[in-house]
VOGU-3710 file (C-alpha; in Angstrom, 3 decimals, decimal comma):
1> xxxxxxxxxx> 0,000/0,000/0,000  1,250/3,500/-0,864  0,503/6,112/1,823  0,547/9,762/0,806  1,007/12,409/3,516  1,813/16,122/3,645  5,500/15,306/4,144  5,663/12,826/1,239  4,758/9,241/0,443  5,845/5,848/1,699
11> xxxxxxxxxx> 5,278/2,255/0,645  3,862/-0,032/3,351  4,267/-3,764/2,788  3,823/-5,253/6,266  0,599/-6,347/7,922  -0,171/-7,904/11,264  -2,929/-8,828/13,691  -3,422/-6,310/16,501  -5,409/-7,736/19,456  -8,610/-5,805/20,026
21> xxxxxxxxxx> -8,430/-4,199/16,566  -7,870/-6,867/13,929  -5,665/-6,922/10,856  -3,678/-3,700/10,406  -0,978/-2,256/8,178  2,375/-1,781/9,923  5,037/0,842/9,127  8,083/0,585/11,475  9,372/4,093/10,653  6,062/5,727/11,516
31> xxxxxxxxxx> 5,952/8,033/14,543  2,453/6,892/15,588  -0,210/4,274/14,888  -3,307/5,876/13,378  -6,577/3,923/13,709  -9,538/4,779/11,511  -12,525/5,820/13,615  -14,881/4,581/10,903  -13,292/1,109/10,742  -12,990/0,869/14,506
41> xxxxxxxxxx> -16,749/1,426/14,882  -18,109/-0,446/11,872  -15,674/-3,373/11,721  -13,807/-3,690/15,033  -17,047/-3,066/16,979  -15,731/-0,214/19,093  -18,070/2,295/20,741  -16,797/5,863/20,464  -18,460/8,772/22,246  -17,644/12,476/21,984
51> xxxxxxxxxx> -19,484/15,280/23,770  -18,492/18,811/22,826  -21,339/20,342/24,878  -19,498/19,609/28,106  -16,456/21,500/26,855  -18,559/24,625/26,311  -19,789/24,331/29,902  -16,415/23,783/31,588  -13,890/25,201/29,101  -11,583/22,279/29,920
61> xxxxxxxxxx> -9,891/20,806/26,834  -9,773/17,409/28,548  -13,558/17,266/28,049  -12,908/17,110/24,294  -11,558/13,585/24,748  -12,995/10,691/22,777  -14,188/7,940/25,100  -13,682/4,478/23,610  -15,056/1,100/24,661  -13,564/-1,813/22,722
71> xxxxxxxxxx> -15,394/-4,985/21,743  -13,971/-6,638/24,881  -15,199/-3,883/27,173  -11,910/-2,068/27,723  -12,300/1,690/28,140  -9,883/4,415/27,055  -9,815/8,168/26,548  -8,101/9,608/23,497  -7,044/13,055/24,762  -6,329/15,972/22,364
81> xxxxxxxxxx> -2,742/17,173/22,358  -1,483/20,705/21,689  -1,930/20,211/17,937  -5,512/19,057/18,282  -4,857/15,383/17,537  -6,520/12,788/19,764  -3,828/10,484/21,122  -3,517/7,603/23,585  -0,250/7,149/25,456  0,381/3,395/25,600
91> xxxxxxxxxx> 3,651/3,609/27,538  2,226/2,200/30,744  1,027/-0,931/28,953  4,535/-1,881/27,826  6,462/-1,212/31,025  7,622/-3,966/33,395  4,592/-5,916/34,550  2,358/-4,828/31,661  0,829/-7,426/29,361  1,366/-5,380/26,190
101> xxxxxxxxxx> -2,223/-5,946/24,989  -3,748/-2,478/24,988  -7,107/-2,930/23,290  -7,810/-6,571/24,164  -6,640/-10,140/23,762  -8,851/-11,270/20,865  -8,423/-10,431/17,183  -11,820/-9,325/15,822  -12,838/-9,605/12,194  -12,411/-6,096/10,809
111> xxxxxxxxxx> -13,109/-6,939/7,194  -9,547/-7,972/6,360  -9,573/-11,444/7,878  -9,974/-13,156/4,512  -6,625/-11,706/3,413  -3,805/-12,853/5,654  -0,282/-11,528/5,889  1,121/-14,146/3,513  -1,328/-13,039/0,833  -0,232/-9,416/1,180
121> xxxxxxxxxx> 3,436/-10,245/1,000  2,937/-12,495/-2,008  1,941/-9,455/-4,074  -1,851/-9,553/-4,050  -2,141/-6,188/-2,345  1,322/-4,752/-2,938  1,950/-2,691/-6,024  4,480/-5,006/-7,710  5,916/-4,607/-11,205  3,577/-7,241/-12,612
131> xxxxxxxxxx> 0,597/-5,523/-11,006  1,767/-2,133/-12,301  2,084/-3,454/-15,849  -1,594/-4,424/-15,879  -2,505/-0,741/-15,671  -0,840/0,064/-19,006  -1,247/-1,065/-22,572  1,235/-3,355/-24,315  2,484/-0,378/-26,303  3,243/1,651/-23,168
141> xxxxxxxxxx> 4,917/-1,355/-21,550  7,253/-1,648/-24,530  8,016/2,076/-24,335  8,872/1,747/-20,653  11,113/-1,280/-21,242  12,889/0,532/-24,081  13,506/3,583/-21,874  14,864/1,518/-19,003  17,103/-0,531/-21,325  18,436/2,685/-22,889
151> xxxxxxxxxx> 19,063/4,123/-19,420  21,249/1,146/-18,526  23,134/1,232/-21,824  23,796/4,978/-21,422  25,598/4,440/-18,129  22,672/4,710/-15,702  21,916/8,459/-15,754  19,145/9,711/-13,506  15,586/10,052/-14,772  15,875/13,850/-14,662
161> xxxxxxxxxx> 19,050/13,786/-16,767  17,453/11,452/-19,299  14,337/13,636/-19,562  16,458/16,783/-19,975  18,507/15,163/-22,740  15,370/14,023/-24,533  13,734/17,471/-24,379  16,835/19,474/-25,357  18,006/17,050/-28,047  21,141/16,421/-26,007
171> xxxxxxxxxx> 21,184/12,920/-27,459  20,777/13,099/-31,217  18,008/10,823/-32,461  17,254/9,728/-28,926  15,096/6,584/-28,951  13,197/7,680/-25,826  10,973/10,621/-24,966  9,990/12,276/-21,718  6,836/10,164/-21,546  8,877/6,966/-22,035
181> xxxxxxxxxx> 11,039/7,797/-19,012  7,956/8,615/-16,931  6,368/5,303/-17,914  9,509/3,444/-16,869  9,423/5,153/-13,481  5,708/4,445/-12,959  6,056/0,753/-13,841  9,537/-0,191/-12,625  10,288/2,555/-10,096  13,687/4,211/-9,969
191> xxxxxxxxxx> 16,602/2,344/-11,471  18,610/0,764/-8,660  21,770/1,093/-10,743  21,207/4,832/-11,240  20,813/5,287/-7,479  23,974/3,480/-6,449  26,738/5,786/-5,325  24,552/8,888/-5,621  23,059/8,980/-2,138  23,660/12,231/-0,280
201> xxxxxxxxxx> 26,278/11,724/2,381  25,319/12,701/5,880  27,202/15,504/7,555  30,059/14,092/9,640  30,191/14,721/13,339  32,188/17,705/14,518  35,656/16,737/15,692  36,377/18,409/18,985  39,932/19,672/19,549  41,890/17,180/21,610
211> xxxxxxxxxx> 44,035/18,106/24,548  47,741/17,417/24,328  48,281/13,942/25,710  51,294/13,027/27,773  53,653/10,621/26,085  53,258/7,112/27,556  56,149/6,060/29,784  56,706/2,785/27,966  57,601/4,736/24,834  60,068/7,004/26,628
221> xxxxxxxxxx> 61,608/4,021/28,427  61,968/1,565/25,555  61,754/3,579/22,330  63,631/6,726/23,196  65,801/6,390/20,120  63,493/6,690/17,132  64,416/5,091/13,811  62,664/6,608/10,815  61,881/5,184/7,401  61,462/7,996/4,867
231> xxxxxxxxxx> 60,475/8,275/1,245  58,934/10,635/-1,281  55,588/9,786/-2,773  53,565/11,549/-5,450  49,822/12,140/-5,520  48,592/13,641/-8,807  52,202/14,654/-9,494  52,431/16,560/-6,204  55,414/15,405/-4,090  54,963/14,514/-0,425
241> xxxxxxxxxx> 57,637/13,709/2,128  56,557/10,652/4,116  58,114/9,304/7,286  57,137/6,451/9,560  58,881/5,404/12,751  59,666/1,808/13,530  57,902/0,166/16,479  55,792/3,229/17,286  54,483/3,548/13,692  54,036/7,302/13,933
251> xxxxxxxxxx> 53,388/8,694/10,452  54,096/12,225/9,210  53,315/13,607/5,753  54,457/17,005/4,467  53,855/18,440/1,004  57,001/19,516/-0,818  57,136/22,622/-2,967  59,920/21,060/-5,060  62,453/18,223/-5,048  65,602/20,343/-4,756
261> xxxx> 68,235/19,507/-2,126  67,683/22,648/0,008  64,006/21,681/0,435  65,003/18,472/2,170
//
């Protein structure tokens, strides 16, 4: 299942049985579990009550809570937070001594019982490539396959680069058009080869300045006389003076402006 939100979209391909609710979709990266009030009432047999009149009498936002009674008789209050969303803090159910079953112990039939998890993961409800192809004609499928094959032959450029080249005639007599590239994306998704090595690197952690450390006594006692191995190495034709000490293996590298004797 593809879930579209204000912050973007995500593909959900895991399902499970939640006691007291029934079969649900599961997204591990989600910040909260969002039940559907309509499905909870009509299919999970919950009773939900909400009385706004009491709020107008007391002015207390806690009176805007939604009182819930599950099919097993468990009662909860979904309290509105600062953003106006009704939430239930389940922390106390998962602490030491809690049973972890918030809404009940039984799995009610919420209309999804006929489709088990194995069916979902086998591709019946997930938008697979074969399922995506069924939405397009044979002609469009061939156009998508031609665009993806050309993308691989061309060295795996991104979809945006391929579209730009097709629209600006950057590739003379290009066999693909903008629509061909879009079809390939809609049917096959992004090319995994075009994505490799192009992920944005995360910002490294700031290196704090280190205090000067005292030289260990075992070095001063046993390796007071340092023997160096030196050489000159080149990186892109730039000379570097390299030295490494025996036993301690302390390495120093200094760039050389030239290879004349006075420099050494």
